N, CA, C and O atoms as a CHARMM CRD file, in Angstrom:
* protein
*
  244
    1    1 MET  N     -5.66800 -18.57600  -6.40500 PROA 1      0.00000
    2    1 MET  CA    -5.63500 -17.20700  -5.93100 PROA 1      0.00000
    3    1 MET  C     -6.40400 -16.33300  -6.92300 PROA 1      0.00000
    4    1 MET  O     -6.26000 -16.47600  -8.13700 PROA 1      0.00000
    5    2 ARG  N     -7.20000 -15.45000  -6.40100 PROA 2      0.00000
    6    2 ARG  CA    -7.97300 -14.57200  -7.27500 PROA 2      0.00000
    7    2 ARG  C     -7.07000 -13.49200  -7.87300 PROA 2      0.00000
    8    2 ARG  O     -6.06000 -13.12500  -7.27300 PROA 2      0.00000
    9    3 PRO  N     -7.42800 -12.98500  -9.04600 PROA 3      0.00000
   10    3 PRO  CA    -6.60700 -11.93000  -9.66300 PROA 3      0.00000
   11    3 PRO  C     -6.73400 -10.62000  -8.89400 PROA 3      0.00000
   12    3 PRO  O     -7.75200 -10.34800  -8.25900 PROA 3      0.00000
   13    4 ARG  N     -5.69100  -9.82500  -8.96500 PROA 4      0.00000
   14    4 ARG  CA    -5.71200  -8.51700  -8.29500 PROA 4      0.00000
   15    4 ARG  C     -6.68200  -7.58400  -8.98600 PROA 4      0.00000
   16    4 ARG  O     -6.81900  -7.59900 -10.20900 PROA 4      0.00000
   17    5 SER  N     -7.35100  -6.77700  -8.19300 PROA 5      0.00000
   18    5 SER  CA    -8.21700  -5.75700  -8.77300 PROA 5      0.00000
   19    5 SER  C     -7.37400  -4.51300  -9.03800 PROA 5      0.00000
   20    5 SER  O     -6.40700  -4.23700  -8.32800 PROA 5      0.00000
   21    6 MET  N     -7.75100  -3.78500 -10.05200 PROA 6      0.00000
   22    6 MET  CA    -7.01100  -2.58400 -10.43100 PROA 6      0.00000
   23    6 MET  C     -7.49600  -1.40300  -9.59000 PROA 6      0.00000
   24    6 MET  O     -8.66500  -1.32600  -9.21200 PROA 6      0.00000
   25    7 PHE  N     -6.57600  -0.49500  -9.30900 PROA 7      0.00000
   26    7 PHE  CA    -6.92600   0.71700  -8.58000 PROA 7      0.00000
   27    7 PHE  C     -7.42600   1.77200  -9.56400 PROA 7      0.00000
   28    7 PHE  O     -7.01500   1.77300 -10.72500 PROA 7      0.00000
   29    8 PRO  N     -8.29600   2.65800  -9.12300 PROA 8      0.00000
   30    8 PRO  CA    -8.76400   3.73100  -9.99800 PROA 8      0.00000
   31    8 PRO  C     -7.61000   4.65300 -10.41800 PROA 8      0.00000
   32    8 PRO  O     -6.59200   4.74500  -9.73200 PROA 8      0.00000
   33    9 GLU  N     -7.78600   5.31000 -11.52100 PROA 9      0.00000
   34    9 GLU  CA    -6.80200   6.27400 -12.02900 PROA 9      0.00000
   35    9 GLU  C     -6.53300   7.34500 -10.96900 PROA 9      0.00000
   36    9 GLU  O     -7.47200   7.86900 -10.37000 PROA 9      0.00000
   37   10 GLY  N     -5.28400   7.66700 -10.73900 PROA 10     0.00000
   38   10 GLY  CA    -4.91000   8.71100  -9.79500 PROA 10     0.00000
   39   10 GLY  C     -4.67800   8.22900  -8.37300 PROA 10     0.00000
   40   10 GLY  O     -4.37000   9.03500  -7.49400 PROA 10     0.00000
   41   11 THR  N     -4.81700   6.94000  -8.13100 PROA 11     0.00000
   42   11 THR  CA    -4.62900   6.41000  -6.77400 PROA 11     0.00000
   43   11 THR  C     -3.20500   6.63100  -6.28800 PROA 11     0.00000
   44   11 THR  O     -2.99800   7.01600  -5.13800 PROA 11     0.00000
   45   12 ALA  N     -2.21900   6.39100  -7.15200 PROA 12     0.00000
   46   12 ALA  CA    -0.81600   6.54800  -6.75200 PROA 12     0.00000
   47   12 ALA  C     -0.51800   7.99600  -6.36000 PROA 12     0.00000
   48   12 ALA  O      0.19200   8.24100  -5.38400 PROA 12     0.00000
   49   13 THR  N     -1.04800   8.93700  -7.10300 PROA 13     0.00000
   50   13 THR  CA    -0.83800  10.35300  -6.79900 PROA 13     0.00000
   51   13 THR  C     -1.50400  10.72300  -5.47700 PROA 13     0.00000
   52   13 THR  O     -0.92400  11.43300  -4.65600 PROA 13     0.00000
   53   14 ARG  N     -2.71100  10.24200  -5.28500 PROA 14     0.00000
   54   14 ARG  CA    -3.45500  10.55700  -4.05500 PROA 14     0.00000
   55   14 ARG  C     -2.77900   9.95000  -2.82700 PROA 14     0.00000
   56   14 ARG  O     -2.70800  10.59500  -1.78100 PROA 14     0.00000
   57   15 THR  N     -2.28500   8.72400  -2.94400 PROA 15     0.00000
   58   15 THR  CA    -1.63300   8.10100  -1.79400 PROA 15     0.00000
   59   15 THR  C     -0.32100   8.79500  -1.45600 PROA 15     0.00000
   60   15 THR  O      0.06700   8.84600  -0.28900 PROA 15     0.00000
   61   16 ALA  N      0.36600   9.33100  -2.46300 PROA 16     0.00000
   62   16 ALA  CA     1.60300  10.07500  -2.19100 PROA 16     0.00000
   63   16 ALA  C      1.30500  11.30200  -1.33600 PROA 16     0.00000
   64   16 ALA  O      2.07200  11.63600  -0.43300 PROA 16     0.00000
   65   17 VAL  N      0.19800  11.96900  -1.61700 PROA 17     0.00000
   66   17 VAL  CA    -0.21400  13.13200  -0.82800 PROA 17     0.00000
   67   17 VAL  C     -0.62400  12.69700   0.57900 PROA 17     0.00000
   68   17 VAL  O     -0.26100  13.34200   1.56300 PROA 17     0.00000
   69   18 LEU  N     -1.37100  11.61500   0.66900 PROA 18     0.00000
   70   18 LEU  CA    -1.82900  11.13200   1.97700 PROA 18     0.00000
   71   18 LEU  C     -0.67000  10.69600   2.86900 PROA 18     0.00000
   72   18 LEU  O     -0.73900  10.85900   4.08700 PROA 18     0.00000
   73   19 MET  N      0.39400  10.14500   2.28300 PROA 19     0.00000
   74   19 MET  CA     1.54800   9.73900   3.09200 PROA 19     0.00000
   75   19 MET  C      2.17500  10.93600   3.79200 PROA 19     0.00000
   76   19 MET  O      2.64500  10.81700   4.92300 PROA 19     0.00000
   77   20 LYS  N      2.18700  12.07900   3.13400 PROA 20     0.00000
   78   20 LYS  CA     2.74700  13.29200   3.73900 PROA 20     0.00000
   79   20 LYS  C      1.86500  13.81400   4.87200 PROA 20     0.00000
   80   20 LYS  O      2.34600  14.50300   5.77100 PROA 20     0.00000
   81   21 GLN  N      0.57900  13.48500   4.82600 PROA 21     0.00000
   82   21 GLN  CA    -0.36600  13.97000   5.82900 PROA 21     0.00000
   83   21 GLN  C     -0.58000  12.99100   6.98200 PROA 21     0.00000
   84   21 GLN  O     -1.25300  13.32900   7.95600 PROA 21     0.00000
   85   22 ALA  N     -0.02500  11.79900   6.88900 PROA 22     0.00000
   86   22 ALA  CA    -0.23200  10.77500   7.92400 PROA 22     0.00000
   87   22 ALA  C      0.29800  11.26100   9.26800 PROA 22     0.00000
   88   22 ALA  O      1.38200  11.83900   9.35000 PROA 22     0.00000
   89   23 LYS  N     -0.46900  11.02100  10.30200 PROA 23     0.00000
   90   23 LYS  CA    -0.10200  11.49800  11.63500 PROA 23     0.00000
   91   23 LYS  C      0.58700  10.42700  12.47800 PROA 23     0.00000
   92   23 LYS  O      1.31700  10.75300  13.41400 PROA 23     0.00000
   93   24 THR  N      0.36500   9.16600  12.15900 PROA 24     0.00000
   94   24 THR  CA     0.99500   8.09000  12.92400 PROA 24     0.00000
   95   24 THR  C      1.76700   7.16900  11.98400 PROA 24     0.00000
   96   24 THR  O      1.52500   7.14600  10.77700 PROA 24     0.00000
   97   25 VAL  N      2.68400   6.42300  12.55100 PROA 25     0.00000
   98   25 VAL  CA     3.46000   5.46700  11.76100 PROA 25     0.00000
   99   25 VAL  C      2.54100   4.38400  11.20100 PROA 25     0.00000
  100   25 VAL  O      2.72200   3.94000  10.06700 PROA 25     0.00000
  101   26 ALA  N      1.56600   3.96200  11.98200 PROA 26     0.00000
  102   26 ALA  CA     0.63100   2.92900  11.52700 PROA 26     0.00000
  103   26 ALA  C     -0.15500   3.40500  10.30500 PROA 26     0.00000
  104   26 ALA  O     -0.32500   2.65500   9.34400 PROA 26     0.00000
  105   27 ASP  N     -0.63300   4.64500  10.34300 PROA 27     0.00000
  106   27 ASP  CA    -1.35100   5.20700   9.19500 PROA 27     0.00000
  107   27 ASP  C     -0.44100   5.27700   7.97600 PROA 27     0.00000
  108   27 ASP  O     -0.84700   4.92200   6.86900 PROA 27     0.00000
  109   28 TYR  N      0.78600   5.73600   8.18100 PROA 28     0.00000
  110   28 TYR  CA     1.74300   5.85400   7.08300 PROA 28     0.00000
  111   28 TYR  C      1.99100   4.49200   6.43200 PROA 28     0.00000
  112   28 TYR  O      2.01400   4.38700   5.20600 PROA 28     0.00000
  113   29 ARG  N      2.17400   3.46000   7.23800 PROA 29     0.00000
  114   29 ARG  CA     2.44500   2.12600   6.69500 PROA 29     0.00000
  115   29 ARG  C      1.26700   1.59200   5.89600 PROA 29     0.00000
  116   29 ARG  O      1.45900   0.96800   4.85200 PROA 29     0.00000
  117   30 ARG  N      0.06200   1.82700   6.37200 PROA 30     0.00000
  118   30 ARG  CA    -1.12500   1.35000   5.64900 PROA 30     0.00000
  119   30 ARG  C     -1.26900   2.07100   4.30900 PROA 30     0.00000
  120   30 ARG  O     -1.59300   1.44700   3.29800 PROA 30     0.00000
  121   31 ILE  N     -1.03300   3.36500   4.30200 PROA 31     0.00000
  122   31 ILE  CA    -1.09900   4.11900   3.05000 PROA 31     0.00000
  123   31 ILE  C      0.02300   3.67700   2.12000 PROA 31     0.00000
  124   31 ILE  O     -0.17900   3.56300   0.91100 PROA 31     0.00000
  125   32 LEU  N      1.20200   3.42900   2.68000 PROA 32     0.00000
  126   32 LEU  CA     2.34100   2.97700   1.88200 PROA 32     0.00000
  127   32 LEU  C      2.04200   1.64400   1.20300 PROA 32     0.00000
  128   32 LEU  O      2.46200   1.43000   0.06600 PROA 32     0.00000
  129   33 CYS  N      1.33400   0.75300   1.87000 PROA 33     0.00000
  130   33 CYS  CA     0.94400  -0.52600   1.26200 PROA 33     0.00000
  131   33 CYS  C      0.15800  -0.29700  -0.02500 PROA 33     0.00000
  132   33 CYS  O      0.44900  -0.89700  -1.06000 PROA 33     0.00000
  133   34 VAL  N     -0.83100   0.56700   0.05300 PROA 34     0.00000
  134   34 VAL  CA    -1.65700   0.85800  -1.12000 PROA 34     0.00000
  135   34 VAL  C     -0.81900   1.54100  -2.19100 PROA 34     0.00000
  136   34 VAL  O     -0.94900   1.22500  -3.37400 PROA 34     0.00000
  137   35 HSD  N      0.03600   2.46800  -1.79300 PROA 35     0.00000
  138   35 HSD  CA     0.86900   3.19500  -2.75000 PROA 35     0.00000
  139   35 HSD  C      1.81600   2.25300  -3.50200 PROA 35     0.00000
  140   35 HSD  O      1.94700   2.34800  -4.72200 PROA 35     0.00000
  141   36 LEU  N      2.46500   1.35700  -2.78500 PROA 36     0.00000
  142   36 LEU  CA     3.39700   0.43300  -3.43600 PROA 36     0.00000
  143   36 LEU  C      2.68400  -0.47100  -4.43600 PROA 36     0.00000
  144   36 LEU  O      3.24200  -0.79400  -5.48500 PROA 36     0.00000
  145   37 ARG  N      1.47100  -0.87600  -4.12500 PROA 37     0.00000
  146   37 ARG  CA     0.71600  -1.71600  -5.05000 PROA 37     0.00000
  147   37 ARG  C      0.22100  -0.90000  -6.23900 PROA 37     0.00000
  148   37 ARG  O      0.32200  -1.34300  -7.38300 PROA 37     0.00000
  149   38 ALA  N     -0.31600   0.30000  -5.97000 PROA 38     0.00000
  150   38 ALA  CA    -0.89900   1.11200  -7.03900 PROA 38     0.00000
  151   38 ALA  C      0.16300   1.68200  -7.97300 PROA 38     0.00000
  152   38 ALA  O     -0.01900   1.68200  -9.19000 PROA 38     0.00000
  153   39 ALA  N      1.26100   2.16400  -7.42000 PROA 39     0.00000
  154   39 ALA  CA     2.27200   2.83600  -8.23700 PROA 39     0.00000
  155   39 ALA  C      3.23400   1.86500  -8.91000 PROA 39     0.00000
  156   39 ALA  O      3.65300   2.08700 -10.04600 PROA 39     0.00000
  157   40 PHE  N      3.58400   0.78700  -8.20800 PROA 40     0.00000
  158   40 PHE  CA     4.64500  -0.08800  -8.70500 PROA 40     0.00000
  159   40 PHE  C      4.20600  -1.53100  -8.92500 PROA 40     0.00000
  160   40 PHE  O      4.97900  -2.32800  -9.45700 PROA 40     0.00000
  161   41 GLY  N      2.99600  -1.88200  -8.53300 PROA 41     0.00000
  162   41 GLY  CA     2.50800  -3.24300  -8.71400 PROA 41     0.00000
  163   41 GLY  C      3.25400  -4.27300  -7.88500 PROA 41     0.00000
  164   41 GLY  O      3.38200  -5.42900  -8.29000 PROA 41     0.00000
  165   42 GLU  N      3.74500  -3.85900  -6.72700 PROA 42     0.00000
  166   42 GLU  CA     4.53000  -4.75500  -5.86600 PROA 42     0.00000
  167   42 GLU  C      3.66600  -5.90200  -5.33200 PROA 42     0.00000
  168   42 GLU  O      2.45500  -5.75700  -5.16600 PROA 42     0.00000
  169   43 SER  N      4.30400  -7.03100  -5.06900 PROA 43     0.00000
  170   43 SER  CA     3.61600  -8.19900  -4.52100 PROA 43     0.00000
  171   43 SER  C      3.55400  -8.10400  -2.99300 PROA 43     0.00000
  172   43 SER  O      4.24000  -7.28300  -2.38400 PROA 43     0.00000
  173   44 ASN  N      2.73000  -8.94600  -2.39400 PROA 44     0.00000
  174   44 ASN  CA     2.58700  -8.93500  -0.93400 PROA 44     0.00000
  175   44 ASN  C      3.90300  -9.16900  -0.19900 PROA 44     0.00000
  176   44 ASN  O      4.18100  -8.44300   0.75500 PROA 44     0.00000
  177   45 PRO  N      4.73500 -10.15000  -0.59100 PROA 45     0.00000
  178   45 PRO  CA     6.00100 -10.34800   0.12500 PROA 45     0.00000
  179   45 PRO  C      6.93300  -9.13700   0.04100 PROA 45     0.00000
  180   45 PRO  O      7.62000  -8.81800   1.01200 PROA 45     0.00000
  181   46 VAL  N      6.96200  -8.47500  -1.09000 PROA 46     0.00000
  182   46 VAL  CA     7.82000  -7.29600  -1.25500 PROA 46     0.00000
  183   46 VAL  C      7.30000  -6.14900  -0.39800 PROA 46     0.00000
  184   46 VAL  O      8.08200  -5.46900   0.26600 PROA 46     0.00000
  185   47 ILE  N      5.99600  -5.92900  -0.40500 PROA 47     0.00000
  186   47 ILE  CA     5.40900  -4.87000   0.41400 PROA 47     0.00000
  187   47 ILE  C      5.65100  -5.15600   1.89300 PROA 47     0.00000
  188   47 ILE  O      5.95100  -4.24100   2.66100 PROA 47     0.00000
  189   48 ALA  N      5.52300  -6.41500   2.29400 PROA 48     0.00000
  190   48 ALA  CA     5.76500  -6.79300   3.69200 PROA 48     0.00000
  191   48 ALA  C      7.19600  -6.47500   4.09500 PROA 48     0.00000
  192   48 ALA  O      7.43300  -5.96000   5.18800 PROA 48     0.00000
  193   49 ALA  N      8.14500  -6.77400   3.23000 PROA 49     0.00000
  194   49 ALA  CA     9.55200  -6.50600   3.53800 PROA 49     0.00000
  195   49 ALA  C      9.82700  -5.00800   3.64100 PROA 49     0.00000
  196   49 ALA  O     10.61900  -4.58100   4.48100 PROA 49     0.00000
  197   50 LYS  N      9.19000  -4.21900   2.80600 PROA 50     0.00000
  198   50 LYS  CA     9.43800  -2.77600   2.79100 PROA 50     0.00000
  199   50 LYS  C      8.73500  -2.03600   3.92600 PROA 50     0.00000
  200   50 LYS  O      9.22800  -1.01100   4.39700 PROA 50     0.00000
  201   51 THR  N      7.58900  -2.54800   4.36700 PROA 51     0.00000
  202   51 THR  CA     6.81100  -1.82900   5.37800 PROA 51     0.00000
  203   51 THR  C      6.95700  -2.39100   6.78700 PROA 51     0.00000
  204   51 THR  O      6.67100  -1.69700   7.76200 PROA 51     0.00000
  205   52 GLY  N      7.39500  -3.63000   6.90200 PROA 52     0.00000
  206   52 GLY  CA     7.49100  -4.25600   8.21000 PROA 52     0.00000
  207   52 GLY  C      6.17800  -4.84600   8.69300 PROA 52     0.00000
  208   52 GLY  O      6.08300  -5.29000   9.83700 PROA 52     0.00000
  209   53 LEU  N      5.17100  -4.85600   7.84100 PROA 53     0.00000
  210   53 LEU  CA     3.88400  -5.45800   8.17900 PROA 53     0.00000
  211   53 LEU  C      3.86100  -6.90500   7.70200 PROA 53     0.00000
  212   53 LEU  O      4.64100  -7.28800   6.83000 PROA 53     0.00000
  213   54 SER  N      2.97500  -7.69900   8.26800 PROA 54     0.00000
  214   54 SER  CA     2.86800  -9.09100   7.82900 PROA 54     0.00000
  215   54 SER  C      2.06600  -9.16300   6.52900 PROA 54     0.00000
  216   54 SER  O      1.29800  -8.25700   6.20500 PROA 54     0.00000
  217   55 GLU  N      2.26100 -10.25500   5.79200 PROA 55     0.00000
  218   55 GLU  CA     1.53300 -10.42500   4.53500 PROA 55     0.00000
  219   55 GLU  C      0.02900 -10.50300   4.76600 PROA 55     0.00000
  220   55 GLU  O     -0.74900 -10.01900   3.94400 PROA 55     0.00000
  221   56 SER  N     -0.38700 -11.10500   5.87100 PROA 56     0.00000
  222   56 SER  CA    -1.82400 -11.19700   6.14400 PROA 56     0.00000
  223   56 SER  C     -2.42300  -9.81300   6.39800 PROA 56     0.00000
  224   56 SER  O     -3.56400  -9.55500   6.01500 PROA 56     0.00000
  225   57 THR  N     -1.67400  -8.93300   7.03300 PROA 57     0.00000
  226   57 THR  CA    -2.14000  -7.56200   7.24600 PROA 57     0.00000
  227   57 THR  C     -2.25900  -6.83200   5.91500 PROA 57     0.00000
  228   57 THR  O     -3.21700  -6.09200   5.69400 PROA 57     0.00000
  229   58 ILE  N     -1.29700  -7.03500   5.03600 PROA 58     0.00000
  230   58 ILE  CA    -1.30500  -6.37000   3.73400 PROA 58     0.00000
  231   58 ILE  C     -2.50200  -6.81600   2.90600 PROA 58     0.00000
  232   58 ILE  O     -3.09600  -6.00700   2.19400 PROA 58     0.00000
  233   59 ARG  N     -2.86200  -8.08500   2.99000 PROA 59     0.00000
  234   59 ARG  CA    -4.02800  -8.57300   2.25000 PROA 59     0.00000
  235   59 ARG  C     -5.31200  -7.91200   2.73400 PROA 59     0.00000
  236   59 ARG  O     -6.26400  -7.77800   1.96600 PROA 59     0.00000
  237   60 LYS  N     -5.35000  -7.49700   3.99200 PROA 60     0.00000
  238   60 LYS  CA    -6.55100  -6.88500   4.56800 PROA 60     0.00000
  239   60 LYS  C     -6.64700  -5.38900   4.29000 PROA 60     0.00000
  240   60 LYS  O     -7.73100  -4.81200   4.38300 PROA 60     0.00000
  241   61 VAL  N     -5.53600  -4.76200   3.95200 PROA 61     0.00000
  242   61 VAL  CA    -5.52300  -3.30500   3.73600 PROA 61     0.00000
  243   61 VAL  C     -6.22000  -2.97600   2.44400 PROA 61     0.00000
  244   61 VAL  O     -6.31800  -1.80500   2.07700 PROA 61     0.00000
């Protein structure tokens, strides 16, 4: 498995703002995936459990 790439500085803050602006549940979940990884370093299985998305979808986000 390849190593995770790091997010740019401020990604967690920006995604928190974007989550408040999301218009659909699908948009919110996709932004939440990035936020959980950027802010907390969560793994794919944990993000999948919290968002209800599949692990394969999370890898594509």
